[in-house]
C-alpha angles and dihedrals in degrees: 000000000000092000088052094051091047093052091045090049092051091049088048092053092050095050092044092051092048093050094046091047091056088051093052091050091048090050089050091050091054094046102040097029097202095176098045128275105292101035092049093048090050092048089047093053090048090050091051090052092048093046090060090066098067091036088057092051089048089051093052092047091052089051092051089047090054092050092049093048093048090048091054093047090051092058095048 
């Protein structure tokens, strides 16, 4: 079980980092506006939407990790 939790934790951190990275880039696009006002805002909105996909995967993995951890503790 510990190996399963370790693998799930590693996957969780990857998805969380990816989603948060997209959000940071989207905020940077909104603040700095490197492509001009409207194109930067449109791209930022698209990046926000895309960022929620890996964040949703991270949330689901965290939920599964909690279920596995509680299942292990019940047997002990």
